[in-house]
C-alpha positions in Angstrom: 118.4 71.7 131.4 121.6 73.3 132.9 122.6 70.0 134.6 121.9 68.0 131.4 124.0 70.5 129.4 126.9 70.2 131.9 126.8 66.4 131.7 126.7 66.5 127.9 129.9 68.6 127.9 131.5 66.1 130.2 130.5 63.3 127.8 131.9 65.3 124.9 135.3 65.7 126.5 135.3 62.1 127.8 134.5 60.7 124.3 137.4 62.7 122.9 139.8 61.3 125.5 138.6 57.7 125.0 138.9 58.1 121.3 142.4 59.5 121.5 143.4 56.6 123.8 141.7 54.0 121.8 139.8 53.0 124.9 137.0 50.9 123.5 135.7 49.8 126.9 135.1 53.4 127.9 133.5 54.2 124.5 131.2 51.2 124.8 130.0 52.4 128.2 128.2 55.5 126.9 127.3 54.7 123.2 124.6 52.6 121.6 125.8 49.4 120.0 125.5 51.0 116.5 127.5 54.1 117.5 130.1 51.9 119.2 130.6 49.9 116.0 131.1 53.0 114.0 133.6 54.5 116.4 135.4 51.1 116.6 135.7 51.1 112.9 137.1 54.7 112.8 139.7 53.6 115.4 140.7 50.6 113.3 141.1 52.9 110.2 143.3 55.3 112.2 145.6 52.4 113.1 148.6 53.4 115.3 148.4 57.1 114.4 148.6 59.1 117.7 145.8 61.5 118.4 145.7 64.0 121.2 142.6 66.2 121.2 142.6 69.3 123.3 139.1 70.7 123.8 139.9 74.4 124.1 136.3 75.5 124.4 133.0 73.9 124.1 129.4 75.2 124.4 126.3 73.0 124.3 122.6 73.8 123.7 119.7 71.4 123.9 117.9 71.9 120.6 115.3 69.2 120.6 113.7 66.8 123.0 111.5 63.9 121.8 109.6 61.1 123.5 109.3 58.0 121.5 107.5 54.8 122.4 110.5 53.1 124.1 113.0 56.0 124.6 113.7 59.6 125.0 115.9 61.4 122.4 117.7 64.6 123.2 119.7 66.5 120.5 122.5 68.7 121.8 124.4 71.1 119.5 128.1 71.5 120.4 130.2 74.4 119.2 133.6 75.4 120.2 137.3 74.9 119.3 139.6 72.0 119.5 143.2 71.0 118.6 143.6 67.5 117.2 147.4 67.5 117.8 149.7 69.0 120.3 150.4 72.7 119.4 148.3 72.2 116.3 146.0 74.7 114.8 142.6 75.5 116.3 139.7 73.8 114.6 136.1 74.8 114.9 133.6 72.2 116.2 129.9 72.4 115.2 128.0 69.2 115.5 124.8 67.8 116.9 124.9 64.7 119.2 121.8 62.6 119.5 121.5 61.1 123.0 119.0 58.4 123.9 117.7 56.9 127.1 115.2 54.0 127.6 111.9 55.1 129.1 111.8 52.0 131.3 114.5 50.2 133.3 118.0 51.1 134.2 120.6 52.8 132.1 121.8 56.3 131.4 122.1 58.5 128.3 123.8 56.9 125.4 125.3 58.6 122.3 123.3 57.3 119.3 124.6 59.6 116.6 126.8 62.5 115.6 125.7 64.9 112.9 128.3 67.3 111.5 127.1 70.8 110.8 130.1 72.1 109.0 
């Protein structure tokens, strides 16, 4: 579990950086097609507005593990603080990420959904 949580935190920070940079190739690499489409739409709505997210602190806890017919699903609750602009105010983060992985074949964990708690 500790290794999974560590990797989940890395994915959290990586997604923030890819989103800030508008790097759709990086986002596609670790999201499901449905999640990718949603994030791509969010980026298009943002337009040319600059975004620079600073993950000040982030904690992660595995809150649920499920085995479905074709995949595993792990829900990870993230909490912490971020800044969404340079020298901006601290904002609390409290959300659950749903990560999926096929039971058979190659492929890693993919972000399938984000559920806001606040």
